[in-house]
C-alpha positions as CSV (number, residue, x, y, z in Angstrom):
1,M,-99.4,172.5,4.7
2,T,-96.4,175.0,5.2
3,T,-97.7,175.9,8.7
4,I,-97.8,172.2,10.0
5,I,-94.9,171.2,8.9
6,I,-93.3,174.1,10.8
7,N,-95.6,173.2,13.9
8,I,-94.3,169.7,13.7
9,V,-90.7,171.2,13.6
10,I,-91.0,173.3,16.6
11,V,-92.4,170.7,18.7
12,L,-89.7,168.3,17.4
13,L,-87.1,171.2,18.6
14,G,-89.1,171.4,21.9
15,F,-88.9,168.2,22.5
16,F,-85.3,167.4,21.7
17,D,-84.3,170.9,24.0
18,C,-86.6,169.4,26.5
19,F,-85.0,165.8,26.1
20,Y,-81.2,167.4,26.1
21,L,-81.6,169.7,29.3
22,Y,-83.1,166.4,31.1
23,H,-80.3,164.6,30.5
24,S,-78.0,168.0,30.9
25,L,-79.7,167.9,34.0
26,K,-79.2,164.1,35.4
27,E,-75.0,164.5,34.2
28,L,-75.2,167.1,36.2
29,N,-76.7,165.8,39.0
30,T,-74.7,162.3,39.0
31,Y,-71.5,164.7,38.8
32,N,-72.2,166.8,42.4
33,K,-73.3,163.5,43.4
34,S,-70.1,162.2,42.8
35,K,-68.1,165.0,43.6
36,K,-69.8,165.1,47.6
37,E,-69.0,161.8,47.7
38,N,-65.3,162.7,46.9
39,I,-65.1,165.6,49.4
40,K,-66.7,163.5,52.2
41,T,-64.2,160.7,51.4
42,I,-61.4,163.2,51.5
43,K,-62.7,164.5,54.7
44,Q,-62.9,161.0,56.3
45,N,-59.4,160.0,55.4
46,L,-57.7,163.2,56.6
47,Q,-59.6,163.0,59.8
48,N,-58.5,158.8,59.8
49,K,-54.7,160.3,59.0
50,K,-55.4,163.1,62.0
51,L,-56.4,160.4,64.4
52,V,-53.3,158.1,63.5
53,L,-50.5,161.0,63.5
54,N,-52.3,162.5,67.1
55,K,-51.6,158.6,68.3
56,S,-48.4,158.2,67.3
57,L,-46.7,161.7,68.2
58,Q,-47.8,161.6,71.5
59,M,-43.9,161.4,72.6
60,L,-43.4,165.2,71.0
61,K,-44.9,166.5,74.1
62,D,-42.5,164.8,76.1
63,I,-39.1,165.5,74.2
64,D,-37.2,168.6,74.4
65,L,-38.1,170.3,70.9
66,N,-36.9,173.7,71.5
67,T,-32.7,172.5,71.3
68,P,-31.6,172.5,68.1
69,L,-30.4,169.2,66.7
70,Y,-27.6,170.6,64.4
71,A,-24.1,172.2,65.6
72,S,-21.9,175.0,64.1
73,L,-20.4,174.1,60.8
74,T,-17.0,172.7,61.5
75,K,-13.7,175.2,60.3
76,E,-13.7,171.5,57.6
77,E,-17.3,171.8,56.3
78,A,-17.3,175.5,56.1
79,E,-13.9,175.6,53.9
80,R,-15.7,172.6,51.6
81,F,-18.8,174.4,51.5
82,M,-16.6,177.5,49.5
83,Q,-15.0,175.0,47.7
84,I,-17.8,173.2,46.3
85,T,-19.3,177.0,45.7
86,E,-16.2,178.3,43.4
87,K,-16.3,175.0,41.8
88,L,-20.1,176.1,40.6
89,K,-18.5,179.4,39.6
90,T,-17.2,177.5,36.6
91,E,-19.0,174.6,36.6
92,N,-22.7,175.9,36.7
93,E,-23.2,179.3,36.7
94,Q,-27.2,178.8,37.7
95,L,-26.5,177.0,40.8
96,Y,-23.1,179.4,41.9
97,I,-26.0,182.4,41.3
98,F,-28.9,180.7,44.0
99,A,-25.8,179.3,46.6
100,N,-25.0,183.1,46.9
101,T,-28.3,184.5,47.3
102,L,-28.2,181.6,49.9
103,L,-25.5,182.9,51.8
104,Q,-27.1,186.0,51.7
105,N,-30.4,185.0,53.7
106,V,-29.4,181.8,55.1
107,K,-26.8,181.3,57.8
108,I,-23.9,179.2,56.5
109,E,-24.5,176.4,59.1
110,N,-27.9,175.9,57.9
111,L,-26.9,175.1,54.4
112,R,-25.3,171.7,55.1
113,N,-27.9,169.8,53.0
114,F,-27.6,172.1,50.3
115,M,-23.8,171.0,50.5
116,K,-24.7,167.4,50.4
117,N,-26.6,168.0,47.2
118,A,-25.3,170.7,45.4
119,P,-22.3,168.9,43.6
120,F,-24.7,166.4,42.6
121,I,-27.3,168.6,41.1
122,K,-28.6,167.9,37.2
123,I,-31.1,170.4,35.9
124,K,-33.0,169.6,32.9
125,Y,-35.5,171.5,30.7
126,Y,-38.8,170.4,29.0
127,P,-41.2,172.3,26.7
128,L,-44.2,173.3,28.6
129,K,-46.7,171.4,26.7
130,N,-44.9,167.7,28.4
131,A,-45.4,168.8,31.6
132,E,-47.8,166.8,33.9
133,T,-51.5,167.4,35.2
134,K,-51.1,166.8,39.2
135,N,-53.5,167.6,41.8
136,G,-55.4,170.1,39.6
137,G,-52.8,172.2,38.2
138,I,-49.8,171.8,36.2
139,T,-47.0,170.8,37.3
140,A,-44.2,173.3,36.0
141,G,-41.1,171.6,37.7
142,T,-40.3,168.7,39.7
143,Y,-37.1,167.6,42.3
144,D,-35.7,163.9,42.8
145,G,-34.1,163.9,46.0
146,V,-32.8,160.0,45.0
147,S,-31.7,161.3,41.6
148,K,-30.7,165.0,42.4
149,T,-32.9,165.7,39.3
150,I,-34.2,169.3,38.9
151,E,-37.1,169.1,35.9
152,I,-38.1,172.1,34.5
153,Y,-41.2,172.4,32.0
154,H,-41.1,176.1,31.1
155,D,-39.3,178.7,29.6
156,K,-35.3,178.8,30.9
157,K,-35.7,182.5,31.0
158,D,-38.0,182.4,33.7
159,H,-35.8,181.4,36.6
160,S,-39.1,181.3,39.7
161,T,-39.8,177.7,39.3
162,L,-36.1,176.6,39.1
163,H,-35.8,178.7,41.9
164,H,-38.2,176.6,43.8
165,E,-37.1,173.7,42.8
166,L,-33.1,174.5,44.4
167,L,-34.8,175.7,47.6
168,H,-36.5,172.0,48.1
169,S,-32.6,170.3,47.1
170,A,-31.6,172.9,49.7
171,S,-33.9,172.2,52.6
172,S,-33.7,167.9,51.6
173,D,-32.6,165.4,54.2
174,F,-33.3,161.8,52.3
175,S,-31.6,160.2,55.0
176,Y,-34.8,160.2,56.5
177,D,-36.5,160.9,53.8
178,S,-37.1,164.9,54.9
179,S,-37.4,167.6,52.9
180,G,-38.2,171.2,54.4
181,F,-41.5,171.0,56.7
182,R,-42.3,167.4,54.6
183,V,-41.7,164.5,56.2
184,S,-42.5,160.8,55.5
185,L,-43.4,159.2,58.0
186,K,-44.0,155.0,59.0
187,E,-47.4,155.6,60.7
188,G,-49.2,158.5,59.3
189,G,-47.7,158.7,56.0
190,E,-46.7,162.2,53.6
191,F,-46.8,164.7,56.3
192,G,-46.6,168.8,55.8
193,E,-46.4,169.0,52.1
194,G,-48.9,171.6,52.0
195,L,-47.0,173.6,54.8
196,N,-43.4,173.2,53.0
197,E,-44.7,173.8,49.7
198,G,-46.7,177.2,50.4
199,Y,-43.3,178.7,52.5
200,T,-40.5,177.3,50.0
201,E,-42.7,179.4,47.5
202,L,-42.8,182.6,50.2
203,L,-38.6,182.0,50.8
204,N,-38.5,181.9,46.7
205,N,-40.5,185.4,46.7
206,R,-38.1,187.0,49.4
207,F,-35.4,185.7,48.5
208,F,-35.2,186.6,44.8
209,N,-37.8,189.8,44.8
210,T,-40.4,187.9,43.1
211,S,-44.0,187.7,43.5
212,S,-44.8,184.6,41.8
213,T,-48.8,183.7,42.8
214,S,-47.7,179.8,42.8
215,Y,-49.3,178.1,46.1
216,T,-51.0,181.3,46.3
217,Y,-53.2,180.4,49.5
218,L,-50.8,178.2,51.0
219,Q,-48.3,181.0,50.7
220,K,-50.5,182.9,52.8
221,L,-51.3,180.7,55.3
222,A,-47.0,179.8,56.1
223,E,-47.0,183.1,56.3
224,L,-49.3,183.1,59.5
225,I,-47.5,179.9,61.2
226,E,-44.2,181.8,60.9
227,L,-46.6,184.5,63.6
228,F,-46.1,181.7,65.9
229,Y,-42.5,182.4,65.7
230,K,-40.7,184.8,68.2
231,N,-37.9,185.1,65.8
232,K,-39.2,184.4,62.1
233,E,-35.2,183.0,61.7
234,N,-35.4,180.1,63.6
235,M,-38.3,179.2,61.1
236,V,-35.7,179.8,58.1
237,E,-33.5,177.4,60.3
238,D,-36.0,174.9,60.5
239,Y,-37.1,174.4,57.1
240,F,-33.5,174.1,55.8
241,N,-32.5,171.5,58.7
242,A,-35.4,169.7,57.1
243,D,-36.7,169.8,60.8
244,I,-40.8,169.7,60.8
245,F,-40.8,168.3,64.6
246,G,-38.3,172.1,65.6
247,L,-41.6,173.5,63.9
248,I,-44.0,172.0,65.9
249,G,-42.1,172.4,69.3
250,E,-42.5,176.0,68.3
251,L,-46.8,175.4,67.3
252,L,-47.2,173.7,70.7
253,K,-45.8,177.3,72.4
254,S,-49.3,178.5,71.6
255,M,-51.2,175.3,71.0
256,S,-52.1,171.4,71.7
257,L,-50.5,169.1,69.8
258,E,-53.7,168.6,68.3
259,E,-54.3,171.6,67.0
260,A,-50.9,171.5,65.2
261,I,-51.4,167.8,63.9
262,D,-55.1,169.6,63.0
263,I,-53.8,172.7,60.8
264,I,-50.6,171.5,59.3
265,V,-53.0,168.4,58.1
266,D,-56.0,170.3,56.9
267,M,-52.7,172.7,55.0
268,D,-52.1,169.2,52.9
269,R,-55.2,169.5,51.6
270,F,-54.8,172.6,49.3
271,M,-52.1,170.6,47.3
272,Y,-55.5,169.4,45.9
273,L,-56.7,172.3,44.1
274,K,-60.4,170.3,43.5
275,D,-60.8,169.1,46.6
276,F,-61.3,172.4,48.5
277,T,-63.3,175.7,48.3
278,I,-62.2,179.4,49.2
279,S,-64.4,178.5,52.0
280,D,-62.0,175.8,53.2
281,Y,-59.3,178.3,53.2
282,I,-61.3,181.1,54.8
283,K,-62.1,178.8,57.8
284,L,-58.8,177.4,58.2
285,K,-57.2,180.9,57.9
286,Q,-59.3,181.8,61.0
287,K,-58.9,178.8,62.8
288,I,-55.2,179.9,62.7
289,L,-55.5,183.0,63.4
290,K,-58.1,182.4,66.6
291,I,-55.1,180.3,68.1
292,Y,-52.6,183.1,67.6
293,E,-54.9,186.1,69.0
294,R,-55.6,184.2,72.7
295,N,-51.8,183.6,73.0
296,Q,-51.4,187.4,72.4
297,K,-50.5,189.7,75.9
298,P,-50.9,193.1,76.3
299,P,-47.4,194.8,75.1
300,K,-45.6,196.6,77.9
301,T,-41.9,196.9,77.3
302,I,-42.2,194.8,73.4
303,D,-43.3,196.8,70.0
304,N,-45.6,194.0,68.1
305,T,-46.4,196.7,65.9
306,H,-45.5,194.7,62.7
307,E,-46.9,191.5,63.7
308,K,-50.6,193.3,64.3
309,Q,-50.0,195.0,60.9
310,L,-49.5,191.6,59.4
311,V,-52.2,189.7,61.1
312,K,-54.5,192.6,60.2
313,R,-53.4,192.0,56.5
314,L,-53.5,188.8,56.5
315,T,-57.5,188.7,58.0
316,N,-58.3,190.6,55.6
317,Q,-57.1,188.5,52.4
318,K,-58.7,186.1,50.5
């Protein structure tokens, strides 16, 4: 009798195991199907966005994008900037330290946006547990260009997130809704967000001698974009003057407008961690490197050893 009961129990357990496995596989299949459909929709939306941008930005082929739209600071502007900096020294030590670091790394004439925004910046701290999940990750900090408010969901001793958001404030010109290399267009919507976040964190690490891994893939891709500038300081200039079209003008020396838009829009996709794979990153990296390398001519008198070493390093990175 006991043996019969044991056998019945074993059969029942086997049945429930099979039942559970069946439903688990069914749920997994439904999830994978939904994910594939979601990715397909995202890719289609990106393709539609590229088509709209290629049509609306055709005029960039016919205008001068190489002449800067910004002049040197007037004597009055320079004096006002120094007055603002001195005022920060007594009113906001964090902003004062940040302003001094900027002055050590960026030409003063490229800090007009910081000069406009700095007197109104407010910094608020919140516990990390209050941070929102955004784009598949935790949002450690935000900057609102309208209210000039920075919200940090992190330890006050960790300044990396604060500096990242302050770089956004220093490169934001909301008179035409642009921040660094991100711009909001009437036709095409948000454009350049991925490049902007990657380059912002790249400068954050350089200026403040840190090694943050935030936006890791976008940092690496932004560093590749930097290769298209003969002088990378000009990319810094375009960034702080919120001039993505200046950047596109630089890219047009090496590629078509369609290729430039294609790369920038693909980088925007990397803002959504759940919607891309390592394979997507490698494909985009190889695309950028291929365009860069096809424009390289055998050096005659120019020593481009550093650029070659950087390309080799980035090619071998994942």
